[in-house]
ROTORSE-366193 format. One line per field, with one value per atom (N, C-alpha, C): y, x, z; residue number from 1; residue in one letter; atom name. Coordinates in nm, 2 decimals, m for minus. Layout:
! ROTORSE-366193
v <- (Y,...)
u <- (X,...)
w <- (Z,...)
resi <- (NUM,...)
resn <- (a,...)
name <- (CA,...)
! end
This chain:
! ROTORSE-366193
v <- (10.11,10.14,10.02,10.01,9.89,9.94,9.88,9.91,9.78,9.80,9.69,9.71,9.60,9.60,9.51,9.56,9.48,9.49,9.40,9.40,9.32,9.35,9.27,9.26,9.38,9.40,9.35,9.38,9.33,9.34,9.46,9.48,9.45,9.40,9.35,9.47,9.56,9.69,9.66,9.55,9.52,9.49,9.40,9.37,9.49,9.57,9.68,9.78,9.80,9.89,9.85,9.72,9.67,9.66,9.68,9.64,9.73,9.84,9.93,9.92,9.83,9.81,9.77,9.84,9.81,9.86,9.93,9.98,10.13,10.19,10.33,10.38,10.29,10.32,10.20,10.22,10.12,10.14,10.04,10.05,9.96,10.01,9.93,9.93,9.81,9.79,9.76,9.81,9.81,9.69,9.70,9.61,9.62,9.74,9.76,9.71,9.71,9.68,9.53,9.49,9.35,9.35,9.31,9.30,9.16,9.06,8.92,8.83,8.77,8.68,8.54,8.49,8.36,8.25,8.28,8.18,8.18,8.29,8.30,8.39,8.32,8.38,8.47,8.48,8.57,8.71,8.73,8.86,8.94,9.06,9.15,9.23,9.32,9.40,9.32,9.23,9.15,9.07,8.99,8.92,9.01,9.12,9.22,9.26,9.27,9.31,9.20,9.08,8.97,8.84,8.84,8.72,8.62,8.53,8.44,8.33,8.29,8.19,8.24,8.36,8.42,8.44,8.47,8.49,8.36,8.25,8.11,8.08,8.11,8.09,8.17,8.29,8.38,8.32,8.29,8.23,8.10,8.02,7.89,7.92,8.01,8.05,8.10,8.19,8.25,8.15,8.06,7.96,7.87,7.84,7.75,7.83,7.96,8.05,8.07,8.06,8.09,8.24,8.32,8.47,8.53,8.49,8.55,8.52,8.39,8.35,8.43,8.45,8.52,8.67,8.73,8.86,8.87,8.77,8.76,8.75,8.66,8.65,8.78,8.85,8.97,9.08,9.08,9.18,9.15,9.02,8.98,9.02,9.00,9.04,9.19,9.26,9.41,9.46,9.40,9.44,9.41,9.31,9.27,9.35,9.43,9.51,9.66,9.69,9.83,9.94,9.92,10.02,10.05,10.18,10.22,10.15,10.08,10.00,10.08,10.18,10.26,10.33,10.38,10.45,10.35,10.23,10.13,10.09,10.07,10.02,10.13,10.25,10.36,10.39,10.38,10.40,10.29,10.16,10.06,10.07,10.11,10.13,10.25,10.35,10.47,10.42,10.34,10.29,10.21,10.13,10.05,10.14,10.23,10.32,10.40,10.45,10.53,10.45,10.33,10.24,10.20,10.18,10.13,10.24,10.36,10.47,10.52,10.51,10.54,10.45,10.33,10.23,10.24,10.32,10.34,10.41,10.36,10.43,10.55,10.63,10.74,10.71,10.72,10.74,10.61,10.63,10.52,10.57,10.48,10.51,10.40,10.45,10.35,10.37,10.26,10.27,10.19,10.20,10.13,9.98,9.90,9.77,9.77,9.66,9.65,9.66,9.63,9.64,9.77,9.86,9.99,10.09,10.20,10.31,10.43,10.46,10.57,10.71,10.73,10.86,10.89,10.79,10.81,10.83,10.80,10.80,10.94,11.05,11.18,11.22,11.16,11.18,11.13,11.03,10.96,10.97,11.01,11.01,11.13,11.12,11.22,11.25,11.35,11.38,11.26,11.23,11.11,10.99,11.00,10.89,10.94,10.90,10.95,10.85,10.89,10.81,10.83,10.72,10.74,10.64,10.69,10.60,10.66,10.58,10.63,10.74,10.73,10.83,10.75,10.82,10.77,10.86,10.80,10.88,10.82,10.90,10.84,10.80,10.68,10.62,10.56,10.61,10.56,10.57,10.67,10.69,10.61,10.53,10.45,10.50,10.48,10.53,10.42,10.45,10.36,10.41,10.33,10.36,10.29,10.35,10.29,10.29,10.18,10.17,10.09,10.16,10.09,10.04,9.97,9.92,9.78,9.74,9.61,9.62,9.51,9.51,9.44,9.46,9.40,9.25,9.20,9.06,9.02,8.89,8.85,8.89,8.92,8.96,9.10,9.19,9.33,9.40,9.40,9.47,9.62,9.70,9.84,9.92,9.89,9.97,9.89,9.85,9.79,9.89,9.90,10.00,9.93,10.00,9.94,9.91,9.82,9.79,9.91,10.00,10.12,10.22,10.24,10.33,10.28,10.15,10.09,10.10,10.07,10.08,10.23,10.32,10.46,10.50,10.44,10.47,10.40,10.28,10.21,10.29,10.34,10.41,10.54,10.61,10.73,10.73,10.61,10.59,10.60,10.56,10.55,10.45,10.47,10.38,10.40,10.29,10.30,10.18,10.20,10.09,9.98,10.02,9.93,9.96,9.86,9.88,9.82,9.90,9.86,9.86,9.75,9.74,9.65,9.66,9.57,9.44,9.44,9.31,9.27,9.14,9.09,9.11,9.09,9.08,8.96,8.96,8.86,8.73,8.66,8.53,8.42,8.30,8.20,8.17,8.16,8.12,8.22,8.34,8.45,8.48,8.44,8.48,8.37,8.25,8.13,8.12,8.12,8.10,7.95,7.88,7.74,7.69,7.78,7.75,7.78,7.90,7.93,7.85,7.80,7.72,7.80,7.92,8.00,8.10,8.15,8.26,8.39,8.48,8.62,8.70,8.82,8.91,8.96,8.95,9.01,9.11,9.19,9.30,9.27,9.28,9.27,9.40,9.51,9.63,9.63,9.57,9.56,9.46,9.35,9.25,9.32,9.39,9.46,9.56,9.64,9.73,9.67,9.55,9.48,9.43,9.38,9.33,9.44,9.55,9.66,9.75,9.77,9.87,9.80,9.67,9.59,9.66,9.69,9.74,9.63,9.67,9.57,9.48,9.54,9.46,9.50,9.40,9.42,9.36,9.44,9.40,9.41,9.31,9.31,9.22,9.21,9.12,9.06,9.08,9.04,8.89,8.81,8.66,8.61,8.56,8.53,8.40,8.30,8.18,8.14,8.21,8.20,8.07,8.02,7.91,7.93,8.05,8.09,8.23,8.24,8.37,8.47,8.41,8.50,8.42,8.50,8.45,8.57,8.54,8.64,8.65,8.78,8.81,8.89,8.83,8.90,8.92,9.05,9.08,9.13,9.13,9.18,9.07,9.09,9.00,9.03,8.94,8.96,8.89,8.97,8.91,8.94,8.84,8.85,8.87,8.99,9.02,8.95,8.88,8.80,8.86,8.77,8.80,8.85,8.98,9.03,9.00,9.00,8.97,8.84,8.74,8.61,8.59,8.65,8.63,8.74,8.86,8.97,9.00,8.96,8.98,9.06,9.17,9.24,9.17,9.20,9.15,9.26,9.22,9.31,9.33,9.46,9.50,9.59,9.54,9.61,9.69,9.82,9.90,9.93)
u <- (11.76,11.62,11.55,11.43,11.35,11.24,11.25,11.15,11.07,10.94,10.85,10.81,10.81,10.78,10.67,10.57,10.45,10.43,10.36,10.32,10.20,10.12,10.00,9.91,9.87,9.78,9.64,9.60,9.47,9.35,9.33,9.22,9.23,9.34,9.35,9.39,9.29,9.31,9.33,9.26,9.27,9.42,9.48,9.62,9.71,9.68,9.76,9.77,9.66,9.66,9.76,9.80,9.89,10.03,10.05,10.17,10.29,10.27,10.38,10.42,10.35,10.38,10.52,10.59,10.73,10.83,10.79,10.88,10.88,10.99,11.00,10.94,10.92,10.87,10.81,10.71,10.65,10.67,10.71,10.72,10.62,10.54,10.44,10.47,10.47,10.51,10.39,10.27,10.16,10.07,9.97,9.86,9.77,9.72,9.63,9.49,9.45,9.31,9.29,9.17,9.12,9.01,9.04,8.94,8.88,8.96,8.91,9.00,8.95,9.03,9.03,9.15,9.16,9.14,9.16,9.14,8.99,8.93,8.79,8.71,8.64,8.57,8.46,8.43,8.32,8.38,8.51,8.57,8.62,8.60,8.65,8.54,8.59,8.50,8.42,8.48,8.41,8.29,8.31,8.20,8.10,8.14,8.04,7.94,7.99,7.91,7.83,7.90,7.85,7.82,7.86,7.83,7.95,7.96,8.07,8.07,7.95,7.95,8.02,7.99,8.06,8.20,8.24,8.38,8.45,8.39,8.45,8.47,8.37,8.38,8.50,8.52,8.63,8.76,8.77,8.90,8.93,8.83,8.86,8.92,8.86,8.91,9.05,9.07,9.21,9.31,9.28,9.37,9.41,9.31,9.34,9.40,9.43,9.49,9.40,9.27,9.18,9.14,9.23,9.21,9.11,9.10,9.00,8.86,8.84,8.71,8.68,8.78,8.76,8.72,8.78,8.74,8.60,8.57,8.43,8.33,8.36,8.26,8.25,8.36,8.35,8.27,8.29,8.22,8.07,8.03,7.89,7.83,7.90,7.85,7.83,7.92,7.91,7.80,7.78,7.67,7.53,7.53,7.40,7.36,7.45,7.40,7.38,7.41,7.38,7.44,7.56,7.63,7.76,7.79,7.92,8.03,8.11,8.22,8.32,8.37,8.47,8.42,8.30,8.24,8.22,8.17,8.15,8.28,8.38,8.51,8.57,8.58,8.64,8.57,8.44,8.36,8.40,8.41,8.45,8.59,8.68,8.82,8.84,8.77,8.77,8.73,8.63,8.59,8.70,8.77,8.88,8.99,9.03,9.14,9.12,9.00,8.97,9.00,8.97,8.99,9.14,9.20,9.34,9.44,9.42,9.51,9.49,9.37,9.35,9.42,9.45,9.52,9.67,9.73,9.87,9.92,10.03,10.09,10.18,10.22,10.32,10.46,10.56,10.56,10.54,10.48,10.47,10.52,10.60,10.65,10.60,10.52,10.45,10.47,10.46,10.45,10.34,10.31,10.19,10.22,10.12,10.12,10.05,10.05,9.99,9.84,9.78,9.63,9.58,9.67,9.64,9.60,9.53,9.49,9.56,9.68,9.76,9.69,9.61,9.54,9.45,9.41,9.33,9.41,9.53,9.61,9.62,9.63,9.64,9.52,9.41,9.29,9.30,9.39,9.39,9.53,9.63,9.77,9.78,9.74,9.75,9.90,9.91,10.05,10.10,10.22,10.28,10.29,10.22,10.22,10.29,10.41,10.48,10.47,10.43,10.41,10.53,10.60,10.72,10.71,10.76,10.76,10.87,10.98,11.09,11.17,11.16,11.21,11.28,11.37,11.43,11.42,11.44,11.42,11.52,11.56,11.65,11.56,11.58,11.52,11.62,11.64,11.74,11.88,11.91,12.04,12.08,11.98,12.00,11.91,11.96,11.88,11.79,11.66,11.56,11.51,11.51,11.46,11.33,11.23,11.10,11.06,11.01,10.95,10.82,10.71,10.58,10.53,10.42,10.35,10.40,10.34,10.38,10.40,10.44,10.46,10.34,10.33,10.21,10.20,10.08,10.05,9.92,9.89,9.76,9.64,9.68,9.57,9.52,9.60,9.56,9.52,9.60,9.57,9.58,9.53,9.51,9.64,9.75,9.87,9.98,9.97,10.08,10.13,10.27,10.33,10.43,10.48,10.57,10.71,10.78,10.92,11.00,10.99,11.07,11.04,10.91,10.88,10.92,10.91,10.95,11.10,11.18,11.32,11.37,11.30,11.33,11.32,11.22,11.20,11.31,11.35,11.46,11.58,11.61,11.74,11.74,11.63,11.62,11.67,11.66,11.70,11.85,11.93,12.07,12.11,12.21,12.26,12.18,12.12,12.05,12.10,12.07,12.10,11.99,11.87,11.75,11.66,11.65,11.57,11.43,11.33,11.19,11.11,11.06,10.97,10.85,10.74,10.63,10.66,10.72,10.74,10.89,10.92,11.06,11.15,11.28,11.37,11.33,11.37,11.32,11.41,11.39,11.46,11.35,11.36,11.25,11.22,11.33,11.30,11.22,11.22,11.15,11.02,11.00,10.87,10.77,10.81,10.72,10.63,10.50,10.40,10.37,10.40,10.38,10.24,10.15,10.01,9.93,9.95,9.89,9.96,10.08,10.15,10.18,10.23,10.26,10.37,10.44,10.54,10.47,10.49,10.45,10.55,10.52,10.61,10.72,10.84,10.95,11.02,11.10,11.17,11.31,11.35,11.49,11.56,11.49,11.56,11.60,11.51,11.54,11.66,11.66,11.77,11.90,11.90,12.02,12.07,11.98,12.02,12.08,12.02,12.08,12.22,12.24,12.37,12.48,12.44,12.53,12.56,12.46,12.47,12.48,12.44,12.46,12.41,12.28,12.22,12.23,12.22,12.22,12.10,11.99,11.86,11.78,11.71,11.61,11.48,11.38,11.26,11.15,11.06,10.95,10.84,10.73,10.62,10.56,10.43,10.37,10.34,10.44,10.43,10.38,10.26,10.21,10.27,10.29,10.35,10.48,10.58,10.70,10.78,10.84,10.93,11.04,11.10,11.20,11.16,11.16,11.13,11.25,11.37,11.49,11.60,11.69,11.82,11.91,12.04,12.14,12.17,12.19,12.25,12.37,12.49,12.61,12.60,12.62,12.61,12.47,12.37,12.24,12.15,12.08,11.98,11.85,11.80,11.67,11.56,11.45,11.36,11.21,11.13,10.99,10.93,10.88,10.84,10.71,10.65,10.53,10.40,10.30,10.16,10.09,10.09,10.04,9.89,9.82,9.67,9.65,9.74,9.72,9.79,9.91,9.98,9.95,9.92,9.90,10.03,10.15,10.27,10.37,10.43,10.53,10.66,10.74,10.88,10.96,11.06,11.13,11.27,11.30,11.44,11.50,11.61,11.68,11.79,11.79,11.90,12.00)
w <- (12.89,12.85,12.79,12.83,12.78,12.68,12.56,12.46,12.43,12.42,12.38,12.24,12.16,12.02,11.99,11.91,11.87,11.72,11.66,11.52,11.50,11.40,11.36,11.48,11.53,11.64,11.60,11.48,11.43,11.53,11.58,11.66,11.81,11.85,12.00,12.08,12.10,12.18,12.33,12.38,12.52,12.56,12.48,12.51,12.47,12.37,12.33,12.45,12.52,12.64,12.74,12.75,12.85,12.79,12.66,12.59,12.64,12.69,12.73,12.88,12.95,13.10,13.12,13.20,13.23,13.13,13.03,12.92,12.92,12.87,12.85,12.72,12.63,12.50,12.43,12.34,12.27,12.12,12.04,11.90,11.84,11.74,11.67,11.53,11.47,11.33,11.24,11.28,11.19,11.19,11.10,11.09,11.21,11.24,11.35,11.32,11.20,11.16,11.16,11.20,11.18,11.08,10.96,10.85,10.86,10.88,10.88,10.96,11.07,11.15,11.10,11.05,10.99,11.09,11.22,11.32,11.38,11.38,11.43,11.33,11.24,11.13,11.17,11.30,11.35,11.37,11.37,11.41,11.29,11.29,11.19,11.11,11.03,10.95,10.85,10.79,10.69,10.75,10.85,10.91,10.97,11.02,11.07,10.96,10.84,10.73,10.67,10.65,10.57,10.64,10.77,10.85,10.85,10.95,10.96,10.86,10.81,10.70,10.57,10.53,10.42,10.44,10.56,10.60,10.58,10.63,10.61,10.46,10.38,10.24,10.18,10.22,10.17,10.21,10.34,10.39,10.32,10.29,10.22,10.08,10.01,9.87,9.88,9.97,9.98,10.02,10.12,10.16,10.05,9.96,9.84,9.73,9.75,9.65,9.53,9.55,9.44,9.45,9.43,9.46,9.37,9.24,9.15,9.20,9.25,9.30,9.43,9.51,9.63,9.61,9.51,9.47,9.41,9.33,9.28,9.39,9.49,9.60,9.67,9.70,9.77,9.69,9.56,9.48,9.48,9.48,9.48,9.61,9.72,9.85,9.87,9.82,9.83,9.74,9.62,9.54,9.60,9.68,9.75,9.86,9.92,10.04,10.00,9.88,9.83,9.91,9.97,10.04,9.97,9.98,9.92,9.99,9.92,9.98,10.06,9.99,10.06,10.18,10.18,10.29,10.41,10.38,10.48,10.55,10.47,10.52,10.60,10.55,10.62,10.76,10.76,10.88,10.99,10.94,11.03,11.08,10.99,11.02,11.12,11.10,11.20,11.34,11.35,11.48,11.54,11.47,11.52,11.56,11.47,11.50,11.62,11.64,11.76,11.89,11.89,12.01,12.02,11.91,11.91,11.95,11.88,11.91,12.06,12.11,12.25,12.34,12.30,12.38,12.38,12.28,12.28,12.40,12.47,12.58,12.52,12.61,12.57,12.62,12.54,12.40,12.32,12.20,12.10,11.97,11.90,11.77,11.68,11.58,11.50,11.35,11.27,11.13,11.08,10.95,10.89,10.85,10.86,10.80,10.66,10.60,10.46,10.47,10.58,10.58,10.64,10.68,10.73,10.63,10.67,10.58,10.63,10.58,10.63,10.63,10.53,10.52,10.64,10.72,10.83,10.96,10.96,11.09,11.15,11.07,11.13,11.21,11.19,11.27,11.41,11.43,11.56,11.63,11.56,11.62,11.71,11.83,11.93,11.98,12.06,12.12,12.19,12.17,12.24,12.15,12.03,11.93,11.80,11.78,11.66,11.55,11.43,11.31,11.22,11.18,11.10,10.98,10.87,10.75,10.65,10.64,10.57,10.65,10.78,10.87,10.99,11.06,11.17,11.29,11.41,11.54,11.64,11.73,11.84,11.96,12.00,12.12,12.21,12.33,12.42,12.37,12.29,12.24,12.12,12.06,11.94,11.83,11.71,11.59,11.54,11.54,11.49,11.36,11.26,11.13,11.10,11.04,11.02,10.87,10.82,10.69,10.70,10.66,10.67,10.53,10.54,10.42,10.38,10.27,10.21,10.06,10.00,9.85,9.78,9.65,9.58,9.60,9.62,9.64,9.59,9.57,9.52,9.62,9.74,9.84,9.81,9.75,9.72,9.84,9.94,10.07,10.05,10.14,10.12,10.10,10.17,10.16,10.11,9.98,9.91,9.81,9.81,9.72,9.63,9.53,9.43,9.50,9.44,9.48,9.48,9.38,9.37,9.49,9.51,9.62,9.75,9.77,9.90,9.92,9.81,9.82,9.85,9.79,9.82,9.97,10.03,10.17,10.26,10.22,10.29,10.27,10.15,10.12,10.20,10.22,10.29,10.43,10.49,10.63,10.65,10.55,10.57,10.68,10.75,10.86,10.99,11.04,11.17,11.26,11.38,11.48,11.48,11.47,11.47,11.35,11.26,11.14,11.17,11.16,11.19,11.07,11.02,10.91,10.94,10.86,10.88,10.81,10.69,10.62,10.65,10.64,10.66,10.54,10.56,10.45,10.37,10.24,10.15,10.16,10.26,10.28,10.31,10.25,10.26,10.40,10.49,10.63,10.70,10.66,10.73,10.67,10.54,10.48,10.46,10.50,10.48,10.60,10.58,10.69,10.69,10.81,10.82,10.83,10.87,10.88,10.75,10.70,10.57,10.45,10.48,10.38,10.25,10.27,10.15,10.19,10.09,10.12,10.11,10.21,10.21,10.14,10.10,10.04,10.14,10.11,10.18,10.09,10.15,10.07,10.04,9.91,9.87,9.92,9.92,9.96,10.11,10.19,10.33,10.35,10.27,10.28,10.24,10.14,10.09,10.20,10.25,10.36,10.48,10.52,10.63,10.59,10.47,10.44,10.42,10.38,10.36,10.48,10.56,10.67,10.81,10.82,10.93,11.06,11.07,11.19,11.30,11.43,11.53,11.53,11.50,11.49,11.36,11.30,11.20,11.26,11.29,11.35,11.26,11.26,11.16,11.21,11.13,11.17,11.04,11.01,10.88,10.87,10.89,10.88,11.01,11.02,11.15,11.21,11.13,11.18,11.10,11.12,11.03,11.06,10.95,10.96,11.07,11.07,11.17,11.22,11.35,11.41,11.42,11.42,11.42,11.36,11.30,11.24,11.23,11.21,11.19,11.04,11.00,10.87,10.90,10.89,10.94,11.09,11.13,11.27,11.31,11.21,11.24,11.29,11.40,11.46,11.40,11.31,11.25,11.33,11.37,11.46,11.41,11.40,11.38,11.52,11.55,11.69,11.73,11.64,11.68,11.64,11.63,11.60,11.72,11.75,11.87,11.89,11.79,11.80,11.87,11.84,11.90,12.04,12.05,12.18,12.28,12.24,12.34,12.41,12.36,12.43,12.34,12.39,12.31,12.32,12.21,12.22,12.29,12.37,12.45,12.40,12.39,12.35,12.46,12.52,12.62,12.56,12.57,12.52,12.63)
resi <- (1,1,1,2,2,2,3,3,3,4,4,4,5,5,5,6,6,6,7,7,7,8,8,8,9,9,9,10,10,10,11,11,11,12,12,12,13,13,13,14,14,14,15,15,15,16,16,16,17,17,17,18,18,18,19,19,19,20,20,20,21,21,21,22,22,22,23,23,23,24,24,24,25,25,25,26,26,26,27,27,27,28,28,28,29,29,29,30,30,30,31,31,31,32,32,32,33,33,33,34,34,34,35,35,35,36,36,36,37,37,37,38,38,38,39,39,39,40,40,40,41,41,41,42,42,42,43,43,43,44,44,44,45,45,45,46,46,46,47,47,47,48,48,48,49,49,49,50,50,50,51,51,51,52,52,52,53,53,53,54,54,54,55,55,55,56,56,56,57,57,57,58,58,58,59,59,59,60,60,60,61,61,61,62,62,62,63,63,63,64,64,64,65,65,65,66,66,66,67,67,67,68,68,68,69,69,69,70,70,70,71,71,71,72,72,72,73,73,73,74,74,74,75,75,75,76,76,76,77,77,77,78,78,78,79,79,79,80,80,80,81,81,81,82,82,82,83,83,83,84,84,84,85,85,85,86,86,86,87,87,87,88,88,88,89,89,89,90,90,90,91,91,91,92,92,92,93,93,93,94,94,94,95,95,95,96,96,96,97,97,97,98,98,98,99,99,99,100,100,100,101,101,101,102,102,102,103,103,103,104,104,104,105,105,105,106,106,106,107,107,107,108,108,108,109,109,109,110,110,110,111,111,111,112,112,112,113,113,113,114,114,114,115,115,115,116,116,116,117,117,117,118,118,118,119,119,119,120,120,120,121,121,121,122,122,122,123,123,123,124,124,124,125,125,125,126,126,126,127,127,127,128,128,128,129,129,129,130,130,130,131,131,131,132,132,132,133,133,133,134,134,134,135,135,135,136,136,136,137,137,137,138,138,138,139,139,139,140,140,140,141,141,141,142,142,142,143,143,143,144,144,144,145,145,145,146,146,146,147,147,147,148,148,148,149,149,149,150,150,150,151,151,151,152,152,152,153,153,153,154,154,154,155,155,155,156,156,156,157,157,157,158,158,158,159,159,159,160,160,160,161,161,161,162,162,162,163,163,163,164,164,164,165,165,165,166,166,166,167,167,167,168,168,168,169,169,169,170,170,170,171,171,171,172,172,172,173,173,173,174,174,174,175,175,175,176,176,176,177,177,177,178,178,178,179,179,179,180,180,180,181,181,181,182,182,182,183,183,183,184,184,184,185,185,185,186,186,186,187,187,187,188,188,188,189,189,189,190,190,190,191,191,191,192,192,192,193,193,193,194,194,194,195,195,195,196,196,196,197,197,197,198,198,198,199,199,199,200,200,200,201,201,201,202,202,202,203,203,203,204,204,204,205,205,205,206,206,206,207,207,207,208,208,208,209,209,209,210,210,210,211,211,211,212,212,212,213,213,213,214,214,214,215,215,215,216,216,216,217,217,217,218,218,218,219,219,219,220,220,220,221,221,221,222,222,222,223,223,223,224,224,224,225,225,225,226,226,226,227,227,227,228,228,228,229,229,229,230,230,230,231,231,231,232,232,232,233,233,233,234,234,234,235,235,235,236,236,236,237,237,237,238,238,238,239,239,239,240,240,240,241,241,241,242,242,242,243,243,243,244,244,244,245,245,245,246,246,246,247,247,247,248,248,248,249,249,249,250,250,250,251,251,251,252,252,252,253,253,253,254,254,254,255,255,255)
resn <- (x,x,x,x,x,x,x,x,x,x,x,x,x,x,x,x,x,x,x,x,x,x,x,x,x,x,x,x,x,x,x,x,x,x,x,x,x,x,x,x,x,x,x,x,x,x,x,x,x,x,x,x,x,x,x,x,x,x,x,x,x,x,x,x,x,x,x,x,x,x,x,x,x,x,x,x,x,x,x,x,x,x,x,x,x,x,x,x,x,x,x,x,x,x,x,x,x,x,x,x,x,x,x,x,x,x,x,x,x,x,x,x,x,x,x,x,x,x,x,x,x,x,x,x,x,x,x,x,x,x,x,x,x,x,x,x,x,x,x,x,x,x,x,x,x,x,x,x,x,x,x,x,x,x,x,x,x,x,x,x,x,x,x,x,x,x,x,x,x,x,x,x,x,x,x,x,x,x,x,x,x,x,x,x,x,x,x,x,x,x,x,x,x,x,x,x,x,x,x,x,x,x,x,x,x,x,x,x,x,x,x,x,x,x,x,x,x,x,x,x,x,x,x,x,x,x,x,x,x,x,x,x,x,x,x,x,x,x,x,x,x,x,x,x,x,x,x,x,x,x,x,x,x,x,x,x,x,x,x,x,x,x,x,x,x,x,x,x,x,x,x,x,x,x,x,x,x,x,x,x,x,x,x,x,x,x,x,x,x,x,x,x,x,x,x,x,x,x,x,x,x,x,x,x,x,x,x,x,x,x,x,x,x,x,x,x,x,x,x,x,x,x,x,x,x,x,x,x,x,x,x,x,x,x,x,x,x,x,x,x,x,x,x,x,x,x,x,x,x,x,x,x,x,x,x,x,x,x,x,x,x,x,x,x,x,x,x,x,x,x,x,x,x,x,x,x,x,x,x,x,x,x,x,x,x,x,x,x,x,x,x,x,x,x,x,x,x,x,x,x,x,x,x,x,x,x,x,x,x,x,x,x,x,x,x,x,x,x,x,x,x,x,x,x,x,x,x,x,x,x,x,x,x,x,x,x,x,x,x,x,x,x,x,x,x,x,x,x,x,x,x,x,x,x,x,x,x,x,x,x,x,x,x,x,x,x,x,x,x,x,x,x,x,x,x,x,x,x,x,x,x,x,x,x,x,x,x,x,x,x,x,x,x,x,x,x,x,x,x,x,x,x,x,x,x,x,x,x,x,x,x,x,x,x,x,x,x,x,x,x,x,x,x,x,x,x,x,x,x,x,x,x,x,x,x,x,x,x,x,x,x,x,x,x,x,x,x,x,x,x,x,x,x,x,x,x,x,x,x,x,x,x,x,x,x,x,x,x,x,x,x,x,x,x,x,x,x,x,x,x,x,x,x,x,x,x,x,x,x,x,x,x,x,x,x,x,x,x,x,x,x,x,x,x,x,x,x,x,x,x,x,x,x,x,x,x,x,x,x,x,x,x,x,x,x,x,x,x,x,x,x,x,x,x,x,x,x,x,x,x,x,x,x,x,x,x,x,x,x,x,x,x,x,x,x,x,x,x,x,x,x,x,x,x,x,x,x,x,x,x,x,x,x,x,x,x,x,x,x,x,x,x,x,x,x,x,x,x,x,x,x,x,x,x,x,x,x,x,x,x,x,x,x,x,x,x,x,x,x,x,x,x,x,x,x,x,x,x,x,x,x,x,x,x,x,x,x,x,x,x,x,x,x,x,x,x,x,x,x,x,x,x,x,x,x,x,x,x,x,x,x,x,x,x,x,x,x,x,x,x,x,x,x,x,x)
name <- (N,CA,C,N,CA,C,N,CA,C,N,CA,C,N,CA,C,N,CA,C,N,CA,C,N,CA,C,N,CA,C,N,CA,C,N,CA,C,N,CA,C,N,CA,C,N,CA,C,N,CA,C,N,CA,C,N,CA,C,N,CA,C,N,CA,C,N,CA,C,N,CA,C,N,CA,C,N,CA,C,N,CA,C,N,CA,C,N,CA,C,N,CA,C,N,CA,C,N,CA,C,N,CA,C,N,CA,C,N,CA,C,N,CA,C,N,CA,C,N,CA,C,N,CA,C,N,CA,C,N,CA,C,N,CA,C,N,CA,C,N,CA,C,N,CA,C,N,CA,C,N,CA,C,N,CA,C,N,CA,C,N,CA,C,N,CA,C,N,CA,C,N,CA,C,N,CA,C,N,CA,C,N,CA,C,N,CA,C,N,CA,C,N,CA,C,N,CA,C,N,CA,C,N,CA,C,N,CA,C,N,CA,C,N,CA,C,N,CA,C,N,CA,C,N,CA,C,N,CA,C,N,CA,C,N,CA,C,N,CA,C,N,CA,C,N,CA,C,N,CA,C,N,CA,C,N,CA,C,N,CA,C,N,CA,C,N,CA,C,N,CA,C,N,CA,C,N,CA,C,N,CA,C,N,CA,C,N,CA,C,N,CA,C,N,CA,C,N,CA,C,N,CA,C,N,CA,C,N,CA,C,N,CA,C,N,CA,C,N,CA,C,N,CA,C,N,CA,C,N,CA,C,N,CA,C,N,CA,C,N,CA,C,N,CA,C,N,CA,C,N,CA,C,N,CA,C,N,CA,C,N,CA,C,N,CA,C,N,CA,C,N,CA,C,N,CA,C,N,CA,C,N,CA,C,N,CA,C,N,CA,C,N,CA,C,N,CA,C,N,CA,C,N,CA,C,N,CA,C,N,CA,C,N,CA,C,N,CA,C,N,CA,C,N,CA,C,N,CA,C,N,CA,C,N,CA,C,N,CA,C,N,CA,C,N,CA,C,N,CA,C,N,CA,C,N,CA,C,N,CA,C,N,CA,C,N,CA,C,N,CA,C,N,CA,C,N,CA,C,N,CA,C,N,CA,C,N,CA,C,N,CA,C,N,CA,C,N,CA,C,N,CA,C,N,CA,C,N,CA,C,N,CA,C,N,CA,C,N,CA,C,N,CA,C,N,CA,C,N,CA,C,N,CA,C,N,CA,C,N,CA,C,N,CA,C,N,CA,C,N,CA,C,N,CA,C,N,CA,C,N,CA,C,N,CA,C,N,CA,C,N,CA,C,N,CA,C,N,CA,C,N,CA,C,N,CA,C,N,CA,C,N,CA,C,N,CA,C,N,CA,C,N,CA,C,N,CA,C,N,CA,C,N,CA,C,N,CA,C,N,CA,C,N,CA,C,N,CA,C,N,CA,C,N,CA,C,N,CA,C,N,CA,C,N,CA,C,N,CA,C,N,CA,C,N,CA,C,N,CA,C,N,CA,C,N,CA,C,N,CA,C,N,CA,C,N,CA,C,N,CA,C,N,CA,C,N,CA,C,N,CA,C,N,CA,C,N,CA,C,N,CA,C,N,CA,C,N,CA,C,N,CA,C,N,CA,C,N,CA,C,N,CA,C,N,CA,C,N,CA,C,N,CA,C,N,CA,C,N,CA,C,N,CA,C,N,CA,C,N,CA,C,N,CA,C,N,CA,C,N,CA,C,N,CA,C,N,CA,C,N,CA,C,N,CA,C,N,CA,C,N,CA,C,N,CA,C,N,CA,C,N,CA,C,N,CA,C,N,CA,C,N,CA,C,N,CA,C,N,CA,C,N,CA,C,N,CA,C,N,CA,C,N,CA,C,N,CA,C,N,CA,C,N,CA,C,N,CA,C,N,CA,C,N,CA,C,N,CA,C,N,CA,C,N,CA,C,N,CA,C,N,CA,C,N,CA,C,N,CA,C,N,CA,C,N,CA,C,N,CA,C,N,CA,C,N,CA,C,N,CA,C)
! end
C-alpha cells in the first residue's frame, strides 16, 4: 500500500488536490492555514488585511526575534481598521478551509498544526476525511497514531497547548507502527531552521515515546528548512516530510 504524507500546506490547495495521486491514502500533519508567507509577503491573511508593506515589517521584527514589537505592531494595525479581530480572522480561515478541505482526496487522515483552528474543522471535515488527535487508526494493516498542535512559543500561534496536555495525547496512543505529529521530537538536528536561524519547539514527550516504543517511523513537519530532514533514533526512522507549501510534493511511504 502506498501512503502520501504532507505537512505545512499553508494554503497550497492546488498542489493538495494532486497530493493523493497514485496513493491509496493521504496523511496530513497540519498547518493548513496561510496567515503570512515569509517568502512572499503578498500572500496570506495578514497582507490581505494590512498590505504587503506591513507584512514585511512584521516578518522583519519576528525574524529579529523582536516579538514584543511585532505584537505591538499587530495591535496597532488591528486598532486602525476598526474590525473585530476574531471575526475577521475566522472569516478568512473559513474561506481557506473550505477550499483546502474540498481538495483532500478520499481517504485522508489529518491532524492539526499549531496555526490551525481545531474548533472550525468539524464544519469542513466531510465523509472520507478523518480527523485524529491523540488517537490511532489502522491504515494498510499498520497502526498510525496522531498528535496535533504545537507547544507554547514566542510566536503565540493559535493551537499551542501545555507540555502536560501534549504529553497526555502522546501517552494515549500507546504503541504504534507510525507516529504522526505536527512538531518534531525535541532534538536540535530536527528542530533547527537553517533559514529562520532559530530552534522551533520540539516535543520531549514525542522523543521519549520514540525511545521507549520504537515505532517504525516518526513523521512530522513544522520546521520548514531543518538542519536534518531525517535521522534514526534506535530502530525508528524520523522523517520531516517537508514544507508542502513550497514543494507541492508529498512524502511517500510504502507499506
